[in-house]
C-alpha positions in Angstrom: 96.6 97.2 131.7 98.0 96.8 135.3 99.4 98.9 137.7 102.6 97.3 138.7 104.8 96.8 135.9 107.1 94.2 137.5 109.1 91.3 135.8 112.7 89.7 136.2 113.3 89.2 132.6 113.4 92.7 131.8 116.6 94.5 132.5 116.9 97.8 134.6 116.3 100.2 132.0 115.3 103.6 132.7 111.8 104.3 132.0 112.2 107.6 130.3 108.3 108.1 129.1 107.0 108.9 132.5 110.1 111.8 132.9 112.1 109.9 135.5 115.5 108.1 135.7 113.8 104.7 138.1 114.2 101.4 136.8 111.8 99.6 134.6 110.9 97.3 137.3 109.6 99.9 139.6 105.7 100.4 140.5 104.1 102.9 138.1 101.0 104.5 139.0 97.8 102.8 136.9 97.0 106.4 135.7 100.2 107.7 133.9 100.0 104.2 132.2 96.3 104.7 131.1 97.7 108.2 129.7 100.9 107.0 127.7 98.5 104.2 126.6 95.6 106.4 125.6 97.8 109.4 124.1 99.6 106.4 121.7 96.3 105.2 120.6 95.0 108.7 119.6 98.3 109.2 117.8 98.0 106.0 115.8 94.4 106.9 115.0 95.3 110.4 113.8 98.3 108.8 111.8 95.5 106.5 110.3 93.1 108.7 109.2 95.4 111.4 107.4 96.9 108.4 105.6 92.9 107.7 104.5 92.7 111.3 103.5 95.6 111.1 101.2 94.3 108.2 99.7 91.1 109.1 99.5 91.3 110.7 95.7 93.0 107.8 94.5 90.2 105.2 96.1 87.0 107.2 94.5 88.8 107.2 91.0 90.0 103.4 91.3 86.4 102.5 92.6 84.4 104.5 89.6 86.9 104.1 87.0 88.3 101.0 87.2 86.3 98.5 90.0 83.3 99.5 89.3 83.9 99.1 85.4 85.4 95.5 85.9 82.3 94.2 87.7 80.0 95.7 85.2 81.9 94.1 82.6 81.8 90.7 83.9 78.1 91.4 84.2 78.0 92.4 81.0 79.5 89.2 79.8 76.4 87.2 80.9 73.9 88.8 78.9 73.4 89.7 75.3 74.1 93.4 75.1 74.2 95.0 71.5 74.7 98.6 70.2 70.7 98.4 69.7 70.0 97.9 73.4 68.2 100.3 75.2 70.6 102.7 77.0 67.9 104.6 78.7 66.8 101.0 80.5 70.3 98.9 80.4 69.6 96.4 83.1 65.9 95.8 81.5 66.6 94.9 78.5 69.2 93.3 78.4 69.1 89.4 77.7 70.7 86.7 79.9 72.3 84.1 78.6 74.3 82.6 80.7 77.9 81.0 79.5 76.6 80.9 76.0 79.0 84.4 75.6 82.0 82.2 76.4 80.9 79.2 74.5 80.8 81.1 71.5 84.4 81.8 71.1 85.5 78.1 72.4 83.8 77.0 69.2 85.0 80.1 67.3 87.5 79.4 64.8 88.7 82.6 64.7 89.0 83.1 68.0 91.5 80.3 68.3 93.3 81.6 65.5 93.7 84.8 67.4 95.0 83.0 70.2 97.8 81.3 67.7 98.9 83.9 66.1 98.9 85.9 69.7 101.2 83.2 71.2 103.5 83.5 67.6 103.6 87.4 68.7 104.9 86.7 72.1 107.2 84.1 71.4 108.9 86.7 68.7 109.0 89.6 70.8 109.4 88.3 74.2 112.6 86.3 73.8 113.8 88.7 71.3 113.4 91.6 73.4 114.6 90.6 76.7 118.1 89.2 74.9 118.4 93.0 73.6 117.5 94.6 76.4 120.1 92.8 78.2 123.1 92.9 75.4 122.5 96.9 75.6 122.3 97.2 79.5 125.8 95.2 79.5 127.4 97.2 77.0 126.0 99.9 78.3 127.4 99.1 82.0 130.6 99.6 80.7 133.1 102.5 80.8 132.3 103.3 77.4 132.7 107.1 76.1 129.2 108.6 75.4 127.5 105.8 77.2 125.2 108.5 78.7 124.2 109.6 75.3 123.3 106.4 74.3 121.4 105.3 77.1 119.1 108.6 76.7 119.1 107.7 72.7 117.7 103.6 73.2 115.1 105.1 75.6 113.8 107.7 74.0 111.5 105.3 71.1 110.1 104.0 74.6 108.7 107.2 75.0 106.9 107.7 72.0 103.2 106.6 71.3 102.7 103.1 69.9 100.3 104.9 67.2 102.6 107.3 66.2 105.6 104.8 66.5 103.3 102.3 64.3 102.8 105.1 61.7 106.7 105.8 61.1 107.4 102.3 60.5 104.3 101.6 58.0 105.9 104.6 56.3 109.4 102.9 56.1 107.9 99.6 55.2 105.9 101.0 52.6 106.4 100.2 49.2 107.6 102.2 46.0 108.4 105.0 48.5 109.3 103.7 51.6 113.2 103.8 52.8 113.4 100.3 53.2 111.7 99.6 49.3 114.1 102.0 48.7 117.4 100.7 50.0 116.2 97.3 48.8 115.5 98.7 45.7 119.7 99.9 45.3 121.2 96.5 45.9 118.8 95.2 43.5 116.4 93.2 46.1 113.0 93.6 44.8 110.9 90.6 47.2 107.5 92.0 48.0 105.8 94.1 45.6 102.8 95.1 47.4 105.3 95.5 50.6 105.7 93.3 53.6 102.9 94.2 55.6 100.7 93.1 52.3 102.8 89.5 52.9 100.7 87.1 55.5 104.1 85.5 56.0 106.2 88.4 56.6 103.1 91.3 58.0 103.2 89.6 61.6 107.2 89.1 61.8 107.5 92.7 60.9 105.3 94.6 63.4 107.0 92.1 66.4 110.1 93.3 65.1 109.0 97.0 65.7 107.4 96.6 68.6 110.7 95.2 70.0 112.9 97.8 68.5 110.5 100.3 70.8 110.2 98.6 73.9 114.7 98.2 74.2 114.9 101.4 75.9 112.5 99.8 78.7 113.9 96.7 79.4 117.6 98.6 78.8 116.9 100.7 82.0 115.8 97.8 84.0 118.5 95.8 83.2 120.9 98.6 84.1 119.5 99.2 87.8 120.1 95.6 88.1 123.2 95.2 87.1 124.5 98.6 88.7 123.3 96.9 92.2 125.4 93.7 92.0 128.5 94.2 94.5 131.3 94.5 92.3 133.1 92.2 95.0 131.4 89.5 93.7 133.2 89.7 90.0 136.5 90.4 91.9 136.2 87.1 94.1 135.2 85.0 90.5 137.9 86.6 88.8 140.5 85.6 91.6 138.9 82.2 90.9 140.0 81.9 87.7 136.2 82.4 86.1 136.2 84.3 82.8 133.7 86.8 81.3 131.1 84.1 80.3 131.5 82.4 83.7 130.7 85.5 85.6 128.1 86.7 83.4 126.3 82.9 84.0 127.1 82.4 87.6 126.9 85.9 88.8 125.1 88.2 86.0 122.4 86.0 84.9 120.7 84.7 88.2 121.2 88.3 90.1 118.7 89.5 86.7 116.3 86.4 87.1 113.8 89.0 88.8 113.8 91.4 85.8 113.3 88.4 83.6 110.6 87.6 85.4 109.1 90.7 85.7 109.7 91.6 81.5 108.1 87.8 80.9 104.5 88.5 82.6 104.3 92.4 81.2 105.6 90.9 77.7 102.9 88.7 78.2 100.2 91.1 79.3 101.1 93.6 76.5 101.0 90.4 73.9 97.0 89.2 74.8 96.4 93.6 74.5 98.1 94.3 71.7 96.2 96.8 69.4 97.7 99.9 68.6 100.2 98.5 66.6 98.1 96.0 64.4 95.6 99.3 64.1 98.3 101.7 63.0 100.4 99.2 60.6 97.5 97.5 59.0 95.3 100.5 58.3 92.7 99.0 60.6 92.3 96.0 58.5 94.3 93.4 60.8 96.8 92.3 58.0 96.3 90.6 55.2 94.0 87.5 54.8 94.5 83.9 54.9 92.5 80.9 55.0 92.4 78.6 58.1 90.2 75.6 58.5 88.2 76.6 55.8 87.4 79.9 57.1 89.3 83.2 56.0 91.0 85.4 59.0 93.6 88.3 58.3 97.2 87.6 59.5 97.7 89.8 62.1 94.4 89.7 63.6 95.6 89.6 67.3 93.8 89.2 70.6 93.6 92.6 71.4 92.7 93.9 68.1 89.9 91.1 67.4 88.7 92.3 71.2 88.5 95.8 69.4 86.5 94.6 66.7 83.6 93.3 68.9 83.3 96.4 70.4 83.7 98.6 67.3 81.1 96.3 65.5 78.5 96.6 68.8 78.6 93.3 70.3 79.3 94.5 74.0 78.2 91.2 75.7 80.6 89.0 73.5 83.4 91.5 74.0 83.1 91.4 77.8 83.3 87.7 77.7 86.2 87.7 75.2 88.0 90.4 77.3 87.4 87.6 80.7 89.2 85.0 78.7 91.7 86.9 78.0 92.6 88.0 81.4 92.2 83.9 82.4 94.7 83.2 79.7 97.2 85.7 81.2 96.8 84.4 84.6 97.5 80.7 83.5 100.7 81.9 82.0 102.0 84.5 84.4 101.6 81.7 86.9 103.4 79.4 84.9 106.4 81.6 84.1 106.5 82.6 88.0 107.0 78.7 88.7 109.6 78.3 86.0 111.6 80.8 86.4 111.6 81.0 90.7 112.2 76.8 90.4 115.2 77.7 87.5 117.0 80.0 90.1 116.6 77.7 93.1 
């Protein structure tokens, strides 16, 4: 730091830092400059230390309960680890197998079937959930009577646990005594004698429908926030120019809620790849009715998340860890494609 602060480029502002009213280009003692500099650095260091003190508890929890398990699972994915491994000497009893666990799934028919029906499940839940959430948001953003009541009512199922919602829908779809079966019986419809959850063609769509209806409130709130932040002057200007309701929605509302759509696509993709509780509850922990796929008997609702759970439940921890990282890779690829597609469509 120099002893003289002088530049013709500075305007003659008053240097209030030094308690005077002299111009900025006046000679300033070296000692005062150093005092101000050191004081400023001390304040910054103090603020940094204070900020780290506030986030330190979270960092401890993050390191021990999230970061360490991720690296440890990645380590397990290269080893043969079962329930019979010596857990008192876990590192010494593990057998290093390299990429064998990964290649095991790449050659497994059930793995590809699980990914395929997970893709179908995502195609059923994500577009339908976004569409219905947007429709609800558009309806409840208007000057509708009791709209606050309807907003709360539609959001309430999102608060409930997935397992609870799955059990409720299982009771609704149950044959002989479920509400759906009784209503269909009153109008003379008897299509599924064993219930829709026992049919391999309807089991997965029914689970998807239940999860879409559960998550409508969350998407509705996101779209409501985005729609209410759109300036009304845009709609007024479009109306003056002769734009009808569809044109205002297409050229104003839809482009401005695109970030919400992107967020819901990515979170919906992750939810589809990790779907477990709904399958566990609505299929009584069976994975749904059996079907034949390439000569192998598989379960009709054996989604990727539930398939991963079965390997953990059976004690194949190394294979389960490898499968989880394969799912992570699939989620990253799908999310990247979604981001590129939606952003390109928005330009």
